[in-house]
C-alpha positions as semicolon CSV with decimal commas, in nm:
position;residue;x (nm);y (nm);z (nm)
1;M;20,116;8,500;4,975
2;R;20,452;8,306;4,964
3;I;20,421;8,130;5,322
4;I;20,706;7,934;5,500
5;F;20,516;7,692;5,744
6;M;20,662;7,597;6,066
7;G;20,524;7,308;6,292
8;T;20,560;6,965;6,416
9;P;20,265;6,807;6,581
10;D;19,895;6,729;6,538
11;F;19,814;7,048;6,659
12;S;19,984;7,217;6,345
13;V;19,848;6,971;6,082
14;P;19,492;7,163;6,025
15;V;19,685;7,482;6,008
16;L;19,898;7,373;5,731
17;D;19,564;7,242;5,564
18;A;19,403;7,547;5,602
19;L;19,685;7,778;5,438
20;V;19,694;7,521;5,145
21;D;19,299;7,532;5,072
22;A;19,305;7,913;5,127
23;G;19,540;7,897;4,806
24;H;19,836;8,032;4,977
25;E;20,171;7,889;4,820
26;I;20,366;7,709;5,067
27;V;20,739;7,732;4,989
28;A;20,875;7,539;5,252
29;V;20,773;7,354;5,569
30;Y;21,022;7,329;5,853
31;C;20,940;7,079;6,110
32;Q;21,139;6,857;6,408
33;P;21,359;6,586;6,255
34;P;21,203;6,219;6,266
35;R;21,281;6,070;6,562
36;P;21,283;5,671;6,676
37;A;20,926;5,558;6,777
38;G;20,745;5,223;6,829
39;R;20,855;4,883;6,906
40;G;21,126;4,894;6,625
41;K;21,243;5,242;6,744
42;K;21,266;5,328;6,376
43;D;21,282;5,688;6,273
44;R;20,920;5,822;6,248
45;P;20,847;6,164;6,093
46;T;20,652;6,431;6,266
47;P;20,272;6,447;6,203
48;V;20,342;6,778;5,995
49;H;20,642;6,620;5,818
50;A;20,379;6,341;5,684
51;R;20,132;6,568;5,599
52;A;20,365;6,778;5,397
53;E;20,507;6,494;5,214
54;A;20,143;6,382;5,121
55;L;20,073;6,735;5,000
56;G;20,386;6,751;4,786
57;L;20,551;7,034;4,965
58;E;20,934;7,096;5,052
59;V;21,027;6,944;5,405
60;R;21,292;7,074;5,567
61;H;21,403;6,973;5,937
62;P;21,742;7,138;6,056
63;V;21,827;7,060;6,424
64;R;21,890;7,434;6,497
65;L;21,851;7,743;6,317
66;K;22,162;7,912;6,482
67;G;22,419;7,892;6,198
68;E;22,465;8,157;5,916
69;D;22,416;7,872;5,641
70;E;22,060;7,770;5,741
71;Q;21,947;8,130;5,829
72;Q;22,039;8,195;5,465
73;R;21,857;7,931;5,331
74;F;21,540;8,037;5,527
75;A;21,598;8,408;5,375
76;S;21,672;8,259;5,024
77;L;21,311;8,167;5,001
78;Q;21,209;8,514;4,977
79;A;20,864;8,450;5,197
80;D;20,594;8,701;5,240
81;V;20,560;8,541;5,603
82;A;20,611;8,262;5,815
83;V;20,336;8,127;6,005
84;V;20,470;7,932;6,345
85;V;20,265;7,678;6,537
86;A;20,430;7,480;6,812
87;Y;20,717;7,416;6,592
88;G;20,965;7,345;6,899
89;L;21,277;7,545;6,791
90;I;21,387;7,944;6,918
91;L;21,389;8,153;6,609
92;P;21,703;8,345;6,605
93;Q;21,633;8,730;6,503
94;P;21,787;8,689;6,172
95;V;21,511;8,439;6,100
96;L;21,256;8,652;6,262
97;D;21,341;8,933;6,029
98;A;21,375;8,762;5,710
99;P;21,001;8,730;5,582
100;H;20,867;9,063;5,448
101;H;20,595;9,053;5,723
102;G;20,785;8,874;5,974
103;C;20,708;8,573;6,158
104;L;20,321;8,514;6,289
105;N;20,281;8,231;6,603
106;I;19,967;8,090;6,647
107;H;19,927;8,055;7,040
108;A;19,680;7,845;7,236
109;S;19,561;8,089;7,486
110;L;19,459;8,438;7,548
111;L;19,786;8,608;7,589
112;P;19,944;8,747;7,803
113;R;19,781;8,433;8,036
114;W;19,965;8,128;7,969
115;R;20,264;8,200;7,772
116;G;20,499;7,889;7,744
117;A;20,492;7,542;7,652
118;A;20,168;7,391;7,772
119;P;19,898;7,629;7,792
120;I;19,615;7,408;7,711
121;H;19,721;7,176;8,037
122;R;19,745;7,460;8,250
123;A;19,407;7,603;8,162
124;I;19,221;7,325;8,264
125;M;19,450;7,254;8,542
126;A;19,387;7,618;8,717
127;G;19,021;7,581;8,662
128;D;18,989;7,848;8,380
129;T;18,658;7,896;8,239
130;Q;18,770;8,070;7,922
131;T;19,060;8,028;7,708
132;G;19,122;8,085;7,305
133;V;19,382;8,163;7,046
134;C;19,609;8,464;6,972
135;I;19,798;8,537;6,640
136;M;20,104;8,712;6,751
137;Q;20,384;8,890;6,577
138;M;20,689;8,692;6,685
139;E;20,974;8,900;6,874
140;A;21,266;8,746;7,065
141;G;21,086;8,687;7,386
142;L;20,898;8,433;7,507
143;D;20,550;8,447;7,361
144;T;20,590;8,828;7,426
145;G;20,497;8,953;7,056
146;P;20,201;9,192;7,002
147;V;19,879;9,058;6,908
148;L;19,750;9,078;6,595
149;L;19,399;8,856;6,601
150;R;19,248;8,685;6,916
151;D;18,943;8,445;6,918
152;A;18,816;8,326;7,245
153;T;18,615;8,008;7,386
154;E;18,439;7,872;7,702
155;I;18,637;7,545;7,840
156;G;18,371;7,286;7,901
157;G;18,326;7,155;8,233
158;T;18,409;6,805;8,166
159;E;18,629;6,912;7,859
160;T;18,978;6,749;7,844
161;T;19,340;6,859;7,721
162;A;19,306;6,639;7,411
163;Q;18,947;6,773;7,346
164;L;19,025;7,157;7,380
165;H;19,332;7,071;7,167
166;D;19,119;6,975;6,877
167;R;18,903;7,271;6,912
168;L;19,204;7,532;6,966
169;S;19,370;7,378;6,671
170;H;19,092;7,463;6,430
171;M;19,035;7,802;6,565
172;G;19,353;7,893;6,495
173;A;19,359;7,756;6,130
174;A;19,069;7,946;6,109
175;L;19,225;8,259;6,240
176;I;19,550;8,275;6,077
177;V;19,375;8,263;5,742
178;S;19,205;8,576;5,836
179;A;19,529;8,696;5,958
180;V;19,702;8,622;5,657
181;D;19,418;8,777;5,424
182;Q;19,466;9,108;5,613
183;L;19,849;9,122;5,667
184;G;19,961;9,484;5,680
185;S;19,604;9,630;5,797
186;L;19,587;9,457;6,102
187;K;19,619;9,668;6,455
188;S;19,911;9,569;6,666
189;D;19,799;9,496;7,010
190;P;20,119;9,510;7,233
191;Q;20,063;9,273;7,546
192;P;19,993;9,437;7,872
193;D;20,206;9,391;8,206
194;D;19,946;9,297;8,418
195;G;19,788;8,923;8,393
196;V;20,112;8,752;8,281
197;T;20,116;8,352;8,375
198;Y;20,358;8,091;8,236
199;A;20,256;7,773;8,131
200;H;20,576;7,557;8,202
201;K;20,600;7,229;8,056
202;I;20,421;6,940;8,216
203;D;20,642;6,712;8,460
204;K;20,539;6,357;8,484
205;A;20,584;6,397;8,845
206;E;20,262;6,601;8,857
207;A;20,034;6,309;8,761
208;K;20,021;6,108;9,069
209;I;19,681;6,173;9,195
210;D;19,655;6,286;9,584
211;W;19,294;6,181;9,720
212;Q;19,353;6,428;9,986
213;R;19,306;6,709;9,757
214;P;18,958;6,890;9,689
215;A;18,721;6,662;9,408
216;V;18,727;6,982;9,180
217;V;19,142;7,015;9,177
218;V;19,149;6,639;9,139
219;D;18,910;6,664;8,848
220;R;19,108;6,956;8,687
221;Q;19,436;6,709;8,725
222;I;19,254;6,443;8,571
223;R;19,109;6,604;8,273
224;G;19,440;6,864;8,233
225;L;19,657;6,561;8,171
226;S;19,446;6,346;7,943
227;P;19,591;6,207;7,742
228;F;19,920;6,285;7,823
229;P;20,084;6,224;8,054
230;G;19,794;6,089;8,212
231;A;19,689;6,144;8,573
232;W;19,734;5,800;8,764
233;C;19,691;5,611;9,068
234;E;19,689;5,241;9,192
235;I;19,391;4,999;9,195
236;E;19,451;4,661;9,342
237;G;19,829;4,745;9,310
238;Q;19,809;4,789;8,927
239;R;19,899;5,178;8,797
240;V;19,605;5,280;8,621
241;K;19,566;5,607;8,412
242;L;19,263;5,796;8,472
243;L;19,157;5,993;8,166
244;A;18,828;6,127;8,230
245;S;18,627;6,246;8,498
246;R;18,353;6,473;8,646
247;V;18,287;6,608;9,009
248;V;17,974;6,435;9,176
249;D;17,847;6,420;9,565
250;G;17,976;6,223;9,785
251;N;18,138;6,202;10,141
252;G;18,410;5,938;10,260
253;T;18,758;5,882;10,337
254;P;18,953;5,995;10,049
255;G;19,071;5,731;9,800
256;T;18,739;5,539;9,881
257;V;18,561;5,389;9,606
258;L;18,193;5,474;9,709
259;D;17,998;5,265;9,476
260;D;18,011;5,038;9,186
261;Q;18,018;5,297;8,922
262;L;18,413;5,393;9,040
263;T;18,273;5,718;9,237
264;V;18,572;5,803;9,456
265;A;18,593;6,031;9,744
266;C;18,825;6,322;9,774
267;G;18,950;6,566;10,072
268;E;18,601;6,766;9,951
269;G;18,351;6,611;9,753
270;A;18,408;6,317;9,496
271;V;18,482;6,249;9,123
272;E;18,317;5,960;8,927
273;L;18,591;5,797;8,673
274;L;18,473;5,797;8,336
275;R;18,775;5,666;8,122
276;L;19,074;5,432;8,249
277;Q;19,361;5,277;8,113
278;R;19,577;4,986;8,255
279;A;19,921;4,940;8,174
280;G;19,984;4,762;7,820
281;K;19,590;4,836;7,748
282;G;19,402;5,063;7,551
283;A;19,181;5,341;7,728
284;Q;18,852;5,213;7,789
285;A;18,541;5,361;7,904
286;R;18,428;5,303;8,273
287;D;18,188;5,014;8,219
288;V;18,405;4,841;7,967
289;F;18,719;4,857;8,202
290;L;18,501;4,739;8,510
291;R;18,412;4,420;8,310
292;G;18,753;4,330;8,272
293;F;18,883;4,470;8,604
294;P;18,589;4,484;8,851
295;V;18,658;4,737;9,124
296;S;18,434;4,697;9,423
297;A;18,272;4,961;9,660
298;G;18,505;5,006;9,968
299;S;18,811;4,957;9,766
300;Q;19,103;5,175;9,858
301;L;19,288;5,368;9,574
């Protein structure tokens, strides 16, 4: 197959590798433009850009795809199909229609649940026990197209967004290879109207911990926002990100540290903090964190 690949972040890289390994011809890679990053604020290529260049593939990073000239450049590639995964731009109808088999999207949820920008975060934060990956035929609506293939997986009880992200990325890579191999013979399954939910973009205002909430809710918040933007609280006057946790037995005034293992009382039950990060420091396992920043039982977070 002649494939146009469209993706930007780390999540997309295993998909690109899988299509190349399967022997398909990647005629061009579209991604977001390099942007300033790091202390020097120098332009840094996206993960897909860097990987595509390492593979010797042509990289294109237009700021938008609405112009006729850019759409004609896209159509001139005469692709059999475009594979889109976390690209970051809305595709106009002429782009959706240009490849022979249209554009296929890899979406990290079991559609129609969690359409939108942050399906992995939202699934964990909502307490979902199952999620998955869908291969969807793209249309003009937001993640509304018919589903061609889907694969489900259980969400682990202590799994973070980072861990689930990596699993779903590799699941999506395997599923898209299967979908491309079966193009033309796959059944198109329209999404039902029932069960639609939207995974709105994560707002940093959601990250501050409210210890008055039940432990199960606090735990989901910590795991769902790990590693970015990172749920946080203040400990001894310092802002600390909480990156991993689990629900445990415990009672006390909400926000009170109950022992020397960073078990914290919530509105109902307690959570044990397993991984933390102080400002300007790297993420640390609890025991390492406590050696450099002791937190005694009875402390109020």
